[in-house]
C-alpha positions as CSV (number, residue, x, y, z in Angstrom):
1,M,159.8,163.2,58.9
2,G,163.0,164.2,60.5
3,M,163.9,162.9,64.0
4,T,165.4,165.1,66.6
5,P,169.0,164.3,67.5
6,G,167.8,162.8,70.7
7,G,165.4,160.5,68.8
8,W,168.2,159.1,66.8
9,W,170.2,158.3,69.9
10,L,167.2,156.6,71.4
11,L,166.7,154.5,68.3
12,F,170.4,153.6,68.3
13,A,170.3,152.6,72.0
14,V,167.3,150.3,71.3
15,F,169.2,148.7,68.4
16,I,172.3,148.1,70.6
17,I,170.2,146.7,73.4
18,T,168.4,144.4,71.0
19,A,171.6,143.2,69.4
20,I,173.1,142.4,72.8
21,A,169.9,140.5,73.9
22,V,169.9,138.4,70.7
23,G,173.6,137.7,71.1
24,A,173.2,136.6,74.7
25,L,170.3,134.3,73.7
26,L,172.4,132.8,70.9
27,Y,175.3,132.3,73.2
28,V,173.1,130.5,75.8
29,Q,171.6,128.3,73.2
30,L,175.0,127.3,71.8
31,R,176.4,126.6,75.2
32,R,173.3,124.4,76.0
33,E,173.7,122.4,72.8
34,A,177.4,121.9,73.6
35,T,176.7,120.4,77.0
36,V,173.8,118.1,76.0
37,E,174.3,114.5,77.2
38,P,174.7,111.8,74.5
39,D,171.4,110.5,73.2
40,S,169.9,107.3,74.5
41,L,170.9,105.2,71.5
42,E,174.5,106.2,71.9
43,T,174.4,105.4,75.6
44,L,173.1,101.9,74.7
45,K,175.9,101.4,72.3
46,Q,178.4,102.4,75.0
47,Q,176.8,100.0,77.5
48,Y,177.0,97.2,75.0
49,A,180.6,97.9,74.1
50,S,181.6,97.9,77.8
51,G,179.8,94.6,78.4
52,E,177.1,96.1,80.7
53,I,174.3,94.7,78.5
54,D,174.2,91.8,76.0
55,E,173.1,91.8,72.4
56,T,169.6,90.8,73.1
57,E,169.2,93.6,75.7
58,L,170.7,96.0,73.2
59,E,168.2,95.1,70.5
60,T,165.3,95.1,72.9
61,R,166.1,98.6,74.2
62,A,167.0,100.0,70.8
63,D,163.7,98.8,69.3
64,R,161.8,100.4,72.2
65,L,163.7,103.7,71.9
66,L,163.2,103.9,68.1
67,Q,159.5,103.1,68.6
68,Y,159.0,106.0,71.0
69,E,161.1,108.4,68.9
70,S,159.1,108.1,65.7
């Protein structure tokens, strides 16, 4: 079951192209994860800490978020 020399080069080229494609997909995914905005609960905590919302509003919104996430 020998392959001609041209066949080995073709197999090698397919392997290289596949490796580049997988690497590119991983790179894009990692970049996307690095730029994700903070989650909603973290945003609420920041709003509370800066005084934008009071404790009651924080608890109400947090309960609502946790209810929809589960």
